[in-house]
C-alpha positions as CSV (number, residue, x, y, z in Angstrom):
1,M,0.1,-0.4,-0.2
2,K,2.9,2.1,0.8
3,F,4.1,1.8,-2.6
4,V,1.5,3.0,-3.9
5,T,1.1,6.0,-2.0
6,Y,4.5,7.1,-3.3
7,S,3.9,6.5,-6.7
8,I,1.0,8.6,-6.6
9,T,2.5,10.8,-5.0
10,A,5.9,10.7,-7.4
11,T,3.4,10.7,-9.8
12,V,1.7,14.8,-8.8
13,V,4.7,16.2,-7.7
14,F,5.8,15.4,-11.3
15,V,3.3,16.5,-12.9
16,V,3.2,19.8,-11.2
17,L,6.6,20.3,-11.6
18,V,6.9,19.9,-15.3
19,G,3.1,21.7,-15.7
20,C,5.9,24.8,-13.7
21,T,8.2,25.1,-16.8
22,S,7.8,27.2,-19.4
23,V,9.3,27.6,-23.4
24,P,11.5,29.9,-24.4
25,K,9.7,32.8,-26.7
26,D,11.6,32.1,-29.3
27,L,10.8,28.5,-29.1
28,G,15.0,27.9,-28.2
29,R,16.1,29.4,-31.7
30,S,19.1,31.4,-29.8
31,D,20.1,27.9,-28.5
32,V,20.4,26.4,-32.4
33,D,22.4,29.1,-33.2
34,V,24.8,29.5,-30.5
35,L,25.2,25.5,-31.5
36,I,25.8,26.5,-35.1
37,N,28.1,29.4,-34.7
38,E,30.2,27.3,-32.4
39,R,30.7,25.0,-35.4
40,G,31.4,28.2,-38.1
41,V,28.5,28.3,-39.8
42,P,26.9,31.5,-40.1
43,V,23.8,32.4,-38.6
44,E,21.4,34.6,-41.0
45,K,19.2,36.6,-38.4
46,D,15.6,37.3,-39.0
47,T,15.4,35.2,-42.6
48,V,12.2,33.0,-42.6
49,T,11.6,31.7,-45.8
50,S,8.5,29.7,-47.0
51,R,9.5,25.9,-47.9
52,D,8.3,26.7,-51.3
53,E,10.5,29.7,-52.0
54,I,13.4,27.3,-50.7
55,V,12.6,25.2,-53.0
56,R,12.7,27.3,-56.4
57,S,15.9,28.4,-55.2
58,L,16.8,24.8,-55.1
59,T,15.9,24.3,-57.8
60,A,16.6,26.9,-60.1
61,E,20.1,25.5,-60.6
62,P,21.8,22.5,-61.7
63,L,20.7,19.4,-58.8
64,T,23.5,18.4,-56.9
65,A,23.3,15.7,-53.8
66,D,23.3,18.3,-51.3
67,S,20.7,20.3,-53.2
68,A,18.5,16.9,-53.8
69,I,19.1,16.0,-49.7
70,R,17.7,19.5,-48.6
71,I,14.7,19.4,-51.0
72,A,14.0,15.5,-49.9
73,L,14.0,17.1,-46.1
74,I,12.0,20.0,-46.7
75,N,9.0,17.9,-48.3
76,N,9.1,15.2,-45.9
77,P,5.8,14.6,-44.8
78,S,7.0,13.2,-41.5
79,L,9.4,16.2,-41.0
80,K,6.4,18.4,-41.9
81,A,3.8,17.1,-39.3
82,T,7.3,17.2,-36.6
83,Y,7.6,20.8,-37.4
84,A,3.8,21.3,-37.2
85,E,3.7,20.3,-33.9
86,L,6.4,22.2,-32.6
87,G,5.1,25.7,-33.8
């Protein structure tokens, strides 16, 4: 009986603590930018473009392996669903 009481108490405490967490205003974008900068890749600020614009720009030039992979990832339904969940 004590085990059930402890597990219920632990569950309630966990739910309360998780409910008190907050999501950063930029949804963690600044953390990702820092990690990318640490790897030596420049990060452009305020460059939100649509998937269609990205695909258009990638297909405007001859197709390379990198651009083909980027197009495949952009059009991946599983990734689209994940990004939709993330907002």
